N, C-alpha and C positions, 0 to 999 in steps of 0.2 A: 259204664262198666257195666249194665245190664247187657245191652247190646255183645260186649267182649265176652263175657260168662257163657253167652247161647254158643258163641263159636267155640269155646273152649268144649262146651257139651259134645260138640260134633267131634272132635277130638279123642274127647274119653270113649266116644262111642267107636271109634277106630280100635279100641283096647281091647273092648270085652263089654257083656250087660252088665256085669259087676262092678268094672269101672263107673260105667254110666251112674248107677246107683249111688256107689260110693261118693261122686263127683256131688251128687242133688244134695247128698248129706253134707258136704261139706260146705255146701253152698247156704245152707242154714246156720251151721256154726259160724260163717264169716259175713252171714246178714247180722247176728248178735255183735260181732267187732264193730261193723258199719254202724250199728246202730248209736254205740258210745260213742266213736268219733264223729259222727255227724251232730251229737248235740254239744262237744265241745267246741266245736267248730261253727255252729250256730252263734253260740254265745260269745265266741271271740268277735265274730262277725260284726255283731251289734256294739259290741265294746269300741271296737276300732273306728267303726264308721261315724259314733257317736260323736267321739273325741275328732274326727278328722272334721266332723260338721260343726263342731266349736269350733276349727283352726288351733285345735291344741296338738300339735304335729308330736311332739315330745310325750303327752302320753298317750298317745296312739303308738307310736311305738312300743314304749314301752309295755303298753297292754298287749299287744301284737307279741312280742319274745316271751313277757310271761304267759301267754294262750299257749303257746308252742310248749313250753316247758312242764307246763300243767298236762297238757295235753299227753306227751313223749312220757309224763310218769304214771299218768294215770294207765294207760295201754300198758305199760309193763308190770304195772298190778295185776292186770287182768289177764297179761298172758303167764303170767307166772303163775295164776291160779290155775289157769287151763293146764299148764304143764304139769302142775303136781296132779292133776286128777285126770292126766294123759290116759294112764290106763283103764280108768272106770266111765270116762264119756263115749267110748265105741260101745260098752254095755249098754247104757242107758239108751242109746240111739236106733241099735240094731239088735237083732238075736241071732243073724246069720256070722259064723267064722270069720268067713272071709271077708264079709264086709267090716269087722270089726278089726281086722288087720290094715286093711287098707284105709280105714279112719286113722287108725292109732300111727301110722306109720307117716301122716300127714299132718296131725298135730303140732308137732315144732317146727313144721315151717310156718303151718298158718298162724301160729302165735309170732313166730317172727315177722312174718308180713306185717301182723295187726298191728307191732307198732311203728313199720314204717307207713303203712296206709295212714295211721291216727296223724302222724307228723305230715303228711301231705296233704291231708284233709282239712287240718288248721291253717294251714298255708293257703290252701286255693280260696276260702273261706276271705280268709285275712285281704289275700289280692281281690275278691270280688267286692271288699267292703273298698277298696281304694278306689271303686268304679272302673277294675281292669279283668272283667269276666270273661272275655274276650281270649284275652295274654292268658289266663288260668286255664282257659279252656280246653285252646289248642295246645298246650303243655300237655296235659291228659290225655290230650286225643292222640295226640305223636306216640307217647310211650306205650300207650293200649295199644295202638295198630301197628306201629312200625319197631316197637321192642317184645311186647306181651307175646302177640299173635305168633308171628316170625319164631321166636323162640320155641315155643310150645309145638309149633308145628315142626322144628326140626328135632325137637326132643321126641314126636310121636312118630313121622313118616320116617325119619333119617337113623335117629338113634337107638329107637323102639325103646324108650323107657318107660314106667309107669307112670302111674297119678304123680310121684315124686317131682318129677321132670316139668308137669305142667303146673304145679302148686310152686316150684321154683322159678318159671317163669313169670307166675305173675307177681312173685315179690319181687323179680327183677325190674321188672316193670315199674311198680311201682315205687321201687328205691330210685330210678330213671328219675320219675315227675317230683318225686319229693327233694331231691337233689337240685333241679331245674327250679321249683318254687321257692324252695330256701333262699336261693343265690338270690331271685327277683326281691325278695322278702328282706335281706340283709340290703341289698343295691338302693331300696328305693329312696328317691327324695320325698320324705315327708312332709316336708313345709311345703314344698311345691304341690303333693297331692293334696293335705289340706286345703289349699286355697283353691283347687278345681273342685273339690268338692264342697265347698261352701258356697262357690259362685254356680255349682248346678244347683244347689239347693236355692239359692236368690232367684234363678231360673225358672224353676218350677214354684216357686212362689209370686211370680211375675203373671205367670199362667194360671194359678188357679183365685186370684186376688187382683184381677183385670181394673176392679172399680177404685183400686188406691194404687196410686202412685210409688215408685221404688224409693223416690226422696222421701216421702209420709212415713213408710214403714222403718226406713232407716233413722227417723229425726234423733232418734235419742243416742244413737252412737256418733261416736268422734269419728274426725275424718280419717284415720289411721287406721278405724276399725270397717270401714267399708269395703265390700269388694270392690276388687280392682277394676271389675267393667262398669261398677256404679259410680267410683272416682272419675274415670275417664270420661263417662259423659256427662258428670256434673261440671266437668273442667270446660267441656266445651259451653255451654250454658255459662260460665263466668264463675263457677264458685270455684275458691280456693280455703285453703286449711282456715286460714283464719276467717274470713265469712262465714264457714260450716260450722265453726267450733264456738261462734258467737251469735247463730241462730241469726245473719243476718243475709240477704238477697242480693244476688247481683242485679246490674239494671235490665236484664235480660229477661227477668221476669215480668217486666211490665210490660212488655212487647204484646201486639196479638200473634196468634197463631199464622196469620198470614203475611206479618210481617219479619218472622224468622227465616233465618238462613237454611239455606239446605243442610250444613252439616249441625244446624242448631233443631232442626225438624228431626233429621235422625237420633240424635240424642234425644228426642224428646220421646220419641216412637220406643227407643231402646227400652229406656225408663218405666215405659207404661202410661204414656200422655195420650191423650186427643184432645182434637180442636175441643171438642166441649169443655174435656177438663182443663185443659191449659188457660183457654179464656175466663173460665170461673176462677180459677184461681189469679189470674191477674187482675179481674173486675176487683175482686174480694182486696188485692194488696194496692190496688187504687184508691178506693172508697175508705180504707183505713188511712190510707197515707191523706186525703185528704181530709179526714176527722182528725188528724192528729193535728195538720197544719192548722184547721179554724179552732180547735181550742190553742194553739200558740198564740196565734193573731189575737185571741178576745181578751187571752190573760196578759198579753202586752197593752191592748189598749185599754183595760181596765187598769193597768198600772200606771199607764200615761195619764188618766182621769186623776 
């Protein structure tokens, strides 16, 4: 938004020095609107990302929709307050009569733009929480540089409108961005996105906790609660739903690292195993099996006696 605003300042300079000063003052008012919308957007982003990370797709979707409603209602309240004080605000910002008139003419458009900008900013944050920052940024970029800037240039250089033409161009650009972002939110596959975010979190956990393999990290989870990529890797090693849920291990776990097949080695590496970790686990499993066999044989011999 900052790069776009500087370009619009160049357009305002074409209109005259008073317009540049008025545009700079309007930028301060716009910053106030941006601060309120960013706060709501950040809160929505945290909530949606938290629910997606927990694989709560329905709660994430509801949180996104509620955040949009809260953001729009809040922006309407702020805009109504600014409209009610529309005749007083210019006098608070400057003593120049010409600047007061220019600022007063643009305040209604700024209030409309505030509502649109808040809705778009909240949607942008929610799409980012889905892990799709690139998509959200592209939408904003296209709306700014292919809608707002061309319309502002036409209003200034072709139609010779005043600052209201530039402000209206900003509102139209935000409207296009808000419409596209809202469409993305409404058409989102929340279940797939929740699984995607959960898998990304699991991969990040592997990078941060290489000393512990993924099977041990998820040993308290049921088979259906495991991320898809962990279930697939565990299936290659011989795990099934019945074995996992009953705390049993397949025969593959008793093999040495060097005796594993290539698909099994790839699955082990994906789960965070190293040769040393795998062999140590295999040795401990073998020792526990031998101890259990010795105890059972001793008990049977004593009973025979």
